[in-house]
C-alpha positions in Angstrom: 88.6 94.8 90.8 87.7 91.3 89.8 84.9 90.2 87.5 82.2 92.9 86.9 78.9 91.3 87.9 75.6 92.4 86.4 72.0 91.4 87.4 69.3 91.4 84.7 65.9 91.6 86.2 63.2 89.2 85.1 59.4 89.3 85.6 56.3 88.1 83.8 56.3 89.6 80.3 59.9 90.7 80.2 61.3 89.3 76.9 64.7 91.0 76.3 66.6 89.6 79.3 68.6 87.0 77.4 69.7 89.5 74.8 70.6 92.0 77.5 72.6 89.5 79.4 74.5 88.6 76.2 75.3 92.2 75.5 76.7 92.6 79.0 78.8 89.5 78.6 80.2 90.8 75.3 81.3 93.9 77.2 83.1 91.7 79.7 80.6 91.4 82.6 79.3 88.2 84.3 75.5 88.6 83.8 72.9 86.7 85.7 69.1 86.8 85.1 67.2 87.1 88.3 63.5 87.1 89.0 61.9 90.1 90.8 60.5 87.7 93.4 63.9 86.4 94.3 65.1 90.0 94.8 62.1 90.9 97.0 62.8 87.7 99.1 66.5 88.6 99.5 66.9 92.3 99.5 70.7 92.0 100.2 71.1 90.2 96.8 72.1 93.5 95.1 75.2 93.7 97.3 76.9 91.1 95.1 76.5 93.1 91.9 77.7 96.4 90.4 75.3 96.8 87.5 71.5 96.3 87.5 69.5 96.3 84.2 65.8 96.3 83.9 65.3 95.1 80.3 62.6 95.5 77.7 59.4 93.6 77.1 55.8 93.9 78.4 56.1 93.4 82.1 52.8 92.0 83.5 51.3 92.6 80.1 51.6 96.3 80.6 48.3 96.2 82.4 47.2 99.6 83.9 50.0 101.3 82.0 53.4 100.3 80.6 55.8 99.4 83.4 53.4 100.4 86.1 53.0 97.1 88.0 56.7 96.3 88.0 57.4 99.9 88.9 55.1 99.6 91.9 56.8 96.4 93.0 60.1 98.2 93.0 58.6 101.3 94.7 57.0 99.4 97.5 59.5 96.5 98.0 62.9 97.5 96.6 63.1 101.3 96.4 65.4 101.5 99.5 67.9 98.7 98.3 68.0 100.3 94.9 68.6 103.7 96.3 71.5 102.3 98.3 72.7 100.6 95.2 73.0 104.0 93.5 74.5 105.6 96.6 77.2 102.9 96.6 78.3 104.2 93.2 76.8 101.4 91.2 74.9 101.6 87.9 71.3 101.1 86.8 70.1 100.8 83.2 66.5 100.6 82.1 65.7 99.8 78.5 62.3 100.5 76.9 59.9 98.8 79.3 62.7 99.0 81.8 62.8 102.7 81.3 59.1 103.0 81.9 59.5 100.9 85.1 62.3 103.2 86.4 60.1 106.3 85.8 57.0 104.8 87.3 59.1 103.7 90.4 60.4 107.2 90.8 64.1 106.3 90.2 64.1 108.5 87.1 64.6 111.4 86.8 65.4 110.6 90.4 63.6 113.2 92.5 62.1 110.5 94.7 59.2 108.2 95.3 56.8 108.0 92.4 56.3 109.6 89.0 53.4 111.7 90.2 55.7 113.7 92.4 58.3 114.2 89.7 56.0 115.4 87.0 57.4 113.0 84.3 55.8 110.0 82.7 55.8 107.9 79.5 52.6 107.5 77.6 51.1 106.4 74.2 52.8 107.3 71.0 51.3 110.2 69.0 50.9 107.9 66.0 48.4 105.8 68.1 50.3 102.6 67.1 53.3 100.5 67.9 56.4 102.0 66.3 59.2 99.6 65.2 62.0 101.5 63.4 65.6 102.7 63.7 66.4 106.1 65.1 69.4 108.5 65.6 70.2 109.7 69.1 72.2 112.7 70.0 73.8 112.9 73.5 72.7 115.8 75.6 74.9 115.5 78.7 78.5 114.7 79.6 77.6 113.5 83.1 76.0 110.2 82.2 78.6 107.4 82.5 76.9 105.2 79.9 77.3 107.8 77.1 80.2 108.5 74.8 80.8 112.2 74.7 79.7 113.7 71.4 78.9 110.4 69.8 75.6 110.2 67.8 74.3 106.6 67.8 71.8 104.7 65.8 69.5 102.2 67.5 66.2 100.4 67.0 63.0 101.2 68.8 59.9 99.0 69.4 57.2 100.4 71.6 53.6 101.6 71.8 54.1 103.8 74.8 57.3 105.8 74.4 56.2 109.4 74.5 58.0 111.2 77.4 55.9 114.1 78.8 56.3 116.5 81.6 53.4 118.0 83.7 54.5 121.6 82.9 57.1 123.8 81.4 58.9 124.3 84.7 59.5 120.6 84.9 60.9 120.5 81.4 63.2 123.4 82.1 64.5 121.6 85.2 65.2 118.5 83.2 67.1 120.6 80.7 69.0 122.8 83.2 69.9 120.0 85.6 71.3 117.7 82.9 68.7 115.0 83.2 68.2 114.6 79.4 70.6 111.9 78.2 69.6 111.5 74.5 67.3 113.3 72.1 65.9 111.9 68.8 67.5 113.5 65.8 68.0 112.9 62.1 71.2 111.6 60.6 72.5 115.2 60.5 71.9 115.7 64.2 68.7 117.9 63.8 65.5 117.5 65.8 62.3 117.0 63.8 58.8 115.8 63.7 57.7 112.2 63.0 59.5 109.9 62.1 62.6 111.6 63.4 60.8 111.9 66.7 59.0 108.5 66.5 56.6 108.9 69.4 56.0 112.7 69.9 58.2 113.0 73.1 58.4 116.5 74.5 61.5 118.2 73.1 62.4 115.0 71.3 63.6 113.4 74.6 64.6 109.7 74.1 66.4 109.0 77.4 66.8 110.4 80.9 69.5 110.1 83.6 69.5 111.0 87.3 71.6 113.5 89.2 74.5 111.1 89.6 74.7 110.2 85.9 74.8 106.5 87.0 71.2 105.7 86.2 70.1 105.7 82.6 66.7 105.0 81.0 66.2 105.0 77.3 63.4 103.9 75.0 65.6 102.5 72.1 67.2 99.0 72.4 71.0 99.0 72.6 71.0 95.2 73.2 69.5 94.7 69.7 72.5 96.3 68.0 75.6 94.5 69.5 76.8 92.9 66.2 77.4 94.6 62.9 75.0 92.2 61.0 72.1 93.5 63.1 72.4 96.9 61.3 69.8 97.3 58.4 72.6 98.5 56.1 75.5 96.4 57.3 76.3 95.2 53.8 77.0 98.8 52.8 79.7 99.2 55.4 77.7 100.8 58.2 79.0 98.3 60.7 79.6 100.0 64.1 77.6 98.2 66.7 76.4 101.3 68.5 74.5 99.5 71.2 77.8 98.2 72.6 78.7 101.8 73.5 76.2 101.7 76.4 77.4 98.3 77.8 81.1 98.9 77.2 81.0 102.2 79.0 79.1 100.7 82.0 81.6 97.9 82.4 84.6 100.2 82.0 83.2 102.6 84.6 82.8 99.8 87.1 86.3 98.5 86.4 87.8 101.9 86.9 85.8 103.2 89.9 84.5 100.3 92.0 
């Protein structure tokens, strides 16, 4: 195919759109930042793109709950077009606040129409404060197209509401058995643990979720903040792999090979 085209959603309070567009461009995509109002006005706009990213920030000030207002806008105005986007084989990525938005809109884990029906939400960190640190992530599924099989990665987090919880054990078992868990928080040796290994208290150390297609990914860490080696806190010691590019490179590669 020709140039891979990506749309980066904008709304009041979103503040990682420029960095996300830059990461997509480094991966070889043509990235455009588009406001949510423009998408609502022209619902066929998505037809021109193969990748949609909902970036991080504090959409609408995170009033009510993190990602809830933007999630409601998508649920009530764009849920159909975004479902068609997925059914057409295209990719959706939600980062931090964008992940919260996808869960609140019912697009993740992807069982339809609103997080209350799915039994999954994202809430306040156990620490009771904003957590800004680097974390290790271990992949939990081979289905998600954004993930490199078996590759543990290291990314920064920055959130006050990052704790993924399920309404009951049956919901958690379904996430596990159906391959919806994309990444878990681990230590450098790949082992799960308490804080700070699990920085927010997420159930079973869940850091990211994917849908049944493997083409929708939401994660709390920020891959767009580690796309150059000098962004690593220990880059002068030779730890220079820009792990964040794994997510974006795999997305662009998938589109080039499949659409």
